[in-house]
C-alpha positions, 0 to 999 in steps of 0.5 A, spaced: 257 568 173 257 574 175 259 577 169 253 574 165 248 576 170 251 583 169 249 582 162 241 583 165 243 587 171 244 595 168 249 597 173 253 591 175 258 590 170 260 584 167 267 585 163 271 587 170 268 581 172 269 577 166 276 579 166 277 578 174 274 571 172 279 568 166 285 571 170 284 568 176 282 561 173 288 561 169 292 561 176 288 556 179 284 552 173 287 551 167 280 547 164 276 553 166 281 557 163 280 554 157 273 553 157 272 561 158 277 562 152 272 557 148 265 560 150 262 563 143 260 570 147 266 571 151 272 567 148 273 573 143 273 578 147 278 575 152 282 573 147 283 579 144 284 582 150 289 578 152 293 578 145 293 585 145 288 589 150 284 590 145 276 592 145 272 591 139 268 597 137 261 594 138 263 593 145 266 599 146 259 603 143 254 598 147 258 599 154 258 607 152 251 606 150 250 603 157 254 609 160 249 614 159 243 610 159 245 608 167 246 615 168 241 617 165 237 614 170 241 616 176 240 623 174 232 621 174 233 618 181 239 620 184 238 627 188 245 627 191 250 632 186 257 628 191 254 622 188 252 624 181 258 628 180 263 622 182 258 617 177 260 622 171 266 622 173 268 614 173 263 614 167 268 619 163 274 615 165 271 609 163 269 612 157 275 615 155 279 608 157 274 604 152 275 609 147 283 609 148 284 601 146 286 598 140 280 595 136 282 587 134 285 586 128 
């Protein structure tokens, strides 16, 4: 549920919640796990990740654009340099991780 909310709420991550739900459901509910894998929006993303840890180019672009938008909003609203610096390092690490993932074939 949090993954779906994260699509619409800036700053709330979608993919980590989705991956966590898929991992937990694989352990506890095969039916939920199968449903997630057949889901029209999330299914292909999960199958690609589980098969070879790949992320589509479109997902990478959207994620990095959202990181830029989120950081820009933080620059306008947050006055604490430590928070801005920590967020910059975190967002940069996420961007590097995403870019380093292979794309599905």
